N, C-alpha and C positions, 0 to 999 in steps of 0.2 A: 597540643594544649594541655592534655593530662600530664605529660612529662614535665611541663613548666610548673604546674600546680604542685606536683609531688616534690619537686626540688625545693619548694618553699618550706616544706615541713621536714625534709631529710637533712641530716648533717652533711656538710661539705665533704666529699670523698677524700680530698687531699688532707683535710684536718684529721680524718679518721686514720689514714695511712701514717701520718707523721706522729700522731699521738701514740699509736701502737709501736712504731719504730723507737720512739724515745723510751717508752716503758720497758721494752725488751732489749734496749741498748743495741739496736741495730744501726750500723754505720754505713755500709756500702749499698749504693743505689744503682740499679740499672734501669734506664728509661729508654723506651723505644720511640723512635721518631721517623715517620715515613711521609710526612706531610710537607707543608710549604717552607720555603727559605725565610720569608719575612717573619714567620712565627718564632724564629730563633730570638729575634729582638722583642717581638710583640707579646710572646707568651712564655717561652722557655727561660728567658732571663729572670722573669718573676718567679717561675717554678723553682729555679736554683736558689734564688733569694729566699723563698719561703722555706725550702728544705733546710738551708743553712741557719735560718732563724730559730728553728726548732732543734735541729741536730747540728750544732756548730762545727763539729769535726767530721762531718759527712764526707764520704768519697763518692762522687757522682760520675757515672759513666753513661754516655748515650750510645745506643745502638742505632745507626743511621743509614740512610740511603747514600750510596757512594758520592753522588753529585752534590751532597750537602756538606761535605767535609771542609771546604774552604770557609763556608759560613760559620761552622762550628769552631774553626780556628780562632774566631774573633770573640767567642764566648769564654770568658775567663774563669779559671778555677774548676774546669771539668775535663774529663777525658772522653774520647769518642772512638767508636769502632765502626768503620765503614763496612757495609754489606753490599758487595758488587752485584748480587743477583736480586736485590730488592728493587721494585718498581713502584712509582707513585700510584696510589689508588688500588693496588693489588694487595689482597690479604697476606699477612705475614705471621710467622711464629718465631718467637724469641729463642726458644729451646732448639728449634731446628737450625736457626741461623748460627747460634753459638757452636752447635755440634759440627756444622759444615765448615766453620772457621777454625775448628779445633781449639776452641777457647774453653778451658776447663775451670777457670776461676768461678768460684761460687759467690753469689751476691745475696746480701741479707734481704733486700727489698727489690722486687722486680715490678716495674710499672709498665705494662705492655701497651696500654691504650690511654695515655694521658689526655685530659681534656682541659687545657689551660683556659680556653674561652669561658668555660663554666666554673672551673675550680678557682680561677684567679680573677674573677670579675671585680672583686673589691679593690684590686691593685690599680685599676685604671684611674688616671688622674692623680695618682699618689706616687707610684714608683716610676722613676726615670730609667729606662734601660740604658746600659752603657756597654758598648762593644769596644774591645781593645785593639788598637792598631799597632802592628809591629813596624818599626821604622824601616826595616829591610824591604817591606812591601813597596816603598816609594820608588824603588828602582825598576819595578815591573812595567812602569809606563814608558820607559826609555826605548824598549824594543820596537815601538810603533812609529818612531821617527816622525812625529807630528810637525807640520810646518811652523816655523818660528814667526814671531811678531803678528800673531793672529789672536782673535778673541774667540774662544771656544764655548759652544753651547752643547752640552751633553743631552741627548734625547733617547728615551726608551719608547718607541712608537707603539708597541703592543705589549699587553700583559703576558701573552703567551701561556695562558692557562686554558684548560678544557672546560671551564665554567665561567660564568659572569662576563659574557661577551659584551654586555651593556657597559662594561668598564673601559671599552676601547674607543679610540678616535679613529675615524676612517682615514685610509691612506691618502685619499683625495684632499682631505683637510690638512694633513701634514705637508703635502706638496704645495698646497696653496700658501701655507705659512712660510715655508722655506724659500719660495720664489720671491717673496716680498722683503726678505732680510737684506741688510747692507752686505756688500761683498766682503767686507772685513770680518764678518761674523761667519765662522766655520761651524757647521753642525756635525757632531760626531754621533752616529747612530749605534745604540747598544741593543743587544738581544741575542737569543740563542741561534736564530737562523734568518737568512735572507729570503723569507717566504714570498715577499712582494718587493720588487725593485722600486727604489725611490730615487728619482732623477734630480739632478741639480749640480751646478758647478761648485757650490759651496758645501757639498755633502762628502763626508768621510765615513764610509759605511764599514763599521767593524762588527756588524752582526755575525755571529757564528765564528768569530776570530779571537774572542777573549774569554778568559776565565773570570769568575766573580772578583777575585782580588785584583786582576788586571783592570777591570772596569772601575773598581773603587780607586785604584791608584791613578788612573787617567783623570777621573773626575776630580779627585783631591788635588792633584798637582798641575792640572792644565785648564780645567773648566771654570769659567766664571759663573756659569749658570747650568742648571740641570732641570729639564722639563720632564716630569715623570707622571706616569699613571700609578694607580694603586698596585704596587709590585714589591717583590722581595728586595730588589735593588734599592728602591726608595726607602723602605724600612731600615735596611742595613746602613745605608748612608746617613739617614736622619739621626740614627742613634749611635753613630760612631763617636767615641769619646776622644776626640782629637780636635785641636783648634786650627781651623783653616777657613778662609773666606769663601763662601759659596752662597748663591741665591737659588733656592729650590722653588720651582713653580709646579705645584701638584694639581692634577686634574681629577675631578670626582663627579660621578653621577649620584652618589649616595655618601653622605657624610658619616654614616654609621659603620665605618670600616677603617682598617689600617691605623696609620698614625693619628688620624683625626679621632678615631674611637679611643685610642690610648690617651689622648688629651693631655700630654705633657710636652714641655719644650725640649728641644734637642740639647744634649750635653755640650754640643759645640757652640760656644757663645758667638761665633762669627757666622753661623748659619742663619740666613734670613729666609723665612718660609712664607710663601704666599699661596694658599690654596684657592683654587677656582672651582666652584661647585655649580654645575648646571644640569638640568634634568635630562637634556639630550646631548650626551657627551660625544656620540658618533657624528653629530652635526654641529659641533661647537663653533661659536663665532671666533675666528682666529684673532680678531682685534682684542679679545679679552686677554689673550696670551701676549700679543705684541705690546699692549699697553703696559705690561709688567716688564717687558724687555727694554723698551725705549723710554726709560726714565733718565734722569740727569746722570746717574752713575754710568750707564752704558754710552751716553753721548760723550762723556769725558773720555772713555776708553777709545771710542771711534776717532775722536779728535786727536788723541795722543798717537794713534796708529797712523793717521794722515800725516802729521808732522814728522813722524819717524821715517816714513817712506820718502817724504820730500827732502829730508836731510841726507838720506842715503843716495838720492839721485844727484846731489850736487857734486 
């Protein structure tokens, strides 16, 4: 409580850093980041935007955890240095990392512990994050040889974080939903690991078999729908500055998080977003999800698939 009160009377730390940098003609910035993937879109985009607004010719480099490098490849106008020995939630030291990596470059401004949630609070509802997609990434989906003439629903069944377990849907509920879907609807599961097996004839389980860019490529090029929890994949997909049709059904137990907290539309004009907010996400009524799937749009897709099969049987 005291911390919140003090913040009301103190100057914004980012404003102080940037005012000093401009006054002293400092151009090169090193920013450390060892936290979440989704924050690249939800916080770091605005941080880069804010720095460039004050120091237009700034050179921005991020010192990052190794597994975040694909996410940072979508953040335009910055460089990044992966640190293979950094681990999430483990304390780190920028000088030590640069020394171990044998990087001797000197930076004018080093921001070792940025706090975009606090520093950039004013950008919510104002700035639309935009992540750049390289056309070459589209070919990444081809290696998975997905069945043709199917309607794909991408699903990330778990947030896979070590906090906020209230953000997850139970596996029992997912299986209950998948068993009621039409056979022409194929479910592609995404995630870091197959911690719990999910059974079903219409399930394609790619958990633990894909990189971030492969997941994004599959969703972009094959999925008509993406059902997502509050996660890094959801944030990165939602703010992808690329035009392609997709309906995103997001599930929330608390609306004061992620893309809902950011409170701006996707830069993708063909992305249709339907958030479902319920107090008990672990025991969600699956009909809330099904009602968003089985609308006229999907009925037309199913009908088209039926006639296509009948035509091929002749």
